[in-house]
N, C-alpha and C positions, 0 to 999 in steps of 0.2 A: 359546574365546576366540582371536582371530587374533593373529598375531605383532605386528601393528600396535598392537591394543588392549592387549596384554600389555606392550609397551614404553611405552605412554602411555595409562593408564586413563582420562584426561579427554578423550581425542580421540574425536570422533563415529565410529560404525561406519561401514562401506562405504556408498556411496551406494545409494539405492533403484533397482530396475530401471527403466531407460528415462530415468534422470536425465541432465541436461546435465553434461558432464564438463569438468575443467580449470579455467582461470582464469576463464572466464565465468560460474561459478557465484557468486552474490552472497550468497545466504541458504542456509545449511544448517540444517535442523531434523531432529532425531532423538528419536523417542519422546517427543513432547511430550503432556503431560497437564494439563488445567486443570480445577480444582474450584471451584465456588462453594458454599461451606460443604460439606454433604455430598452435594451434586449434581455429578456428573462431567460436564463439557461436552465435553471432547476426550479421545479414546483413542489414545494411542501414535502421534501423527501424525508421519510422516517424510516429508520431501520436499526437493528442492533447486530453488532459484529462480534463474534465469539473470539476468546483468546485461544493461543496455541492451535490454530487451525488455519486453512486457506480459504478465503471468500473470493469468488471471482465476480467481477462486474462485466456483463455482456450487453450487446445492443448496437444498433447500427451507428454509423459515423455521425458525430454531432448530437448524440442523444443525452449527453451530459454525464456520462460515466466518468470521464477524466476530470471534468469540472468538480464533481463530488469528491473524487479522489483527492485532488489538490486542496480541498476545503479541510481535509483532516490534518494536514500539516500547515495550513495557512499560506500555502504557495500562492493562493489567488491574491493575497495581500500585495504581492509585487506587481500585479496587473492594474494599470491606471483605469479609472472609472469602474472598478469591480467593487460591488457591494454585497454584502452577505446579510441575511437575516435568519433567525431560527437559533438552535441550540445544538452543539456537539460537545459530548462530554468524553473524555478518556479517564478511566479509573474514577468516575463520578465527578471530574472537575471540568468545569466549563473552560474550553481552550480559547475561547474568544473573550474571556474575561480580561478587563484592562490590566490585571496584575500579572497576566502571562506574557512572557517574553517569547516572541515567535523563534528567535534564534535557539533558545533553550528547548522550546517545544520540538523543533526540527531534529535536535540531538536525539530525542526519544521516539521521534516517528521518522524514520529514515526513508529515502526515496531512491528508486532505481528507475531510470528513464528507458525510453524505447531504444535509443542509440546509445551504445557504450560511450561513456565520457570520462575516462581516466584523465586526471590531471597531468600536464606535461612535466611530470616528475618521475622519480624512480619507483619501482613497485613498492619498495618499502615506504617511501615517502607519501604514497598515495594512501597506504593504509594508516600510517602514522599521523597524517594531517588532523583528523578529527580529535583523536585523543590528545594531540598536542595543544590544539586550541581550548580545549575543555579541561586541560591540566589533569588528566587521568593517569599520567605516569610521572613519578618523581625522579626515576633514574632511568639510564639508558637500558639496563637489563629488564626493567619493567616494561619499557616500550617495545623491547625485543619480544617480550613474552606476549604482549597484545597483538603485535603484528603477526606473529607465528600462530597464535590460536585463531585469529580472525582468518588468515589464509587457509588454515585447516578447516575450519568451519565451512568456508566457501568452496572446499574441495579443490584448491589450488596450490597448496603448500609443496606437494611433492614435484610439481611441475616448474615451480619458480624458486625453490629454496636455495639453488646455486647461482641465482642471477638477480637477487633482490635489488641490487643497485643499478640495474638496466632500466631503460625507460618502460613505464607501463604501456605506452603507446605502441611498443614494438611487439606486443602479444597478439594472438589471434582474436578475432571478434568475440568468440565465445569465452576465451580466457579474459579478455578485457571487461566482459560483462560480469564474470565471476570476481574479478578484481573490484569492480565497482560495488558488488555485493559485500565482498570483505571489507571495503572501506566504510559501507554503511553499518555493518554490525560491529565495527571496531570500537564504537562509542556506546555499546551495550543498549541500543534501542529497545523499545517494548514493541513496537510496530514497524513493519517494513511495508511500504507502499511500492508496487511495481506497475508501471504504466507501459504496457506492451513490451515487456522485457526481452521477448524472443523474436519479435517481428522482423529484426535485422540480422538474425542468425541463421546459419544452415541447419538442416535437420539434425545432424549429430550434436552440434552445439546446443541446440534447442532441447535435446533429450537430456544432456548433462545439467542444464539449468533447471528443467522440470524436476529431475531427481534431487537437485539440490534444495528446491523449493519444498519438496516433501520432507527432506531431512529438517530444514530450518523451522518447519511448522511444529516441531516438537517443543520448541523453545520461544517461538515468536508468534504474535499475530500477524498474518500476512494477508494483504488485500491486493489483488491483481486485477488490472484491467486487460482484457484480451479480446481481440477480434475473432479469435479461433474458438468456436464452440467445442471442438475436440479437445483443445488444450484445457479449457475450462472443465470438461468433463474428466479429464485425466488427473488434474492437480487439486481441484477444490472440493471441500465438504459442502459448502453452501454457495448458491449462485443468486445474484440479483440481476434482474432484466430491467433496462432503461429503455424508454422510447419517448422522444420529443420533450426531454427534460423531466420526465415523470418516472418514479420507481413504479413499474407495473406489477411486479411481484418478486418475492424472495422466499427461498426455502432450501431444503437439502437438494443438492445438485442432481441426484438421481431422479427425485420428483420433478424438478423443474424440467428436466429433459424428456421425461417419460410421461408425466401426468400434469402438464401445466394447468393452472386454474383459469388463466385468461387467454382468450383467443388470439391476442397480439402475440403473446409468447409462443403460442403453437405456430402461428404464421411465420415468425422469425426463425424459429428452430427448424422448421420444415422448408425454408428457403423461399416463401412466398413474397418476402421483401427483406431488405438489408443492404 
């Protein structure tokens, strides 16, 4: 036991090798295990995720990358018989502490899913939904400003500003996904989680969303799960490779793709399995 852990047994252990250091670290995970009933889905996952950057999780289907992503905003809490052990901290606060309200946590850790899922409401009401629940606007003009700013940051304002009161479900697939992103950022989250956000989109819409991810990374910590290694290479600064519930390795994206340390990473990247 180190002097640090002896002084504070609740503090996470030292950072993993190659992890970003200092105040730029947004998410710290130590020895994370997740179980679905008797089945263990994650094994002692330890990583640091930097702020204002894009981190990609890659690996074959069923390797645990989405399970770990959902652990960061406690979405796994909604799954019956799911059990979590370990430690995840955001801004040095344990998000699994009993004092943490998962609903409040999810306002600061937004989620974008594989299939665009706008609410059956107008474009305006889709974006205003979160700010209204969390009382972020006192007047209609304040809400209007939040909606406009969010749609602008999502690269959608110019396309929808004249039809804000039409259904969000009437937009194209790519526009719907950008609307969902606007809805996520309307509550001013610190982190945006994206689970295969482009897998249901055509190539043109995918390009728009990838460009948006790059723009948003200037202000947010973004973590993206993707089955596309090409996408991970295009959008992320750091990449983590998962296999059979284990974090095999994590590092700068260029290094992971050109000079991986583990033979399993090399085999996955070169298509020997996956």
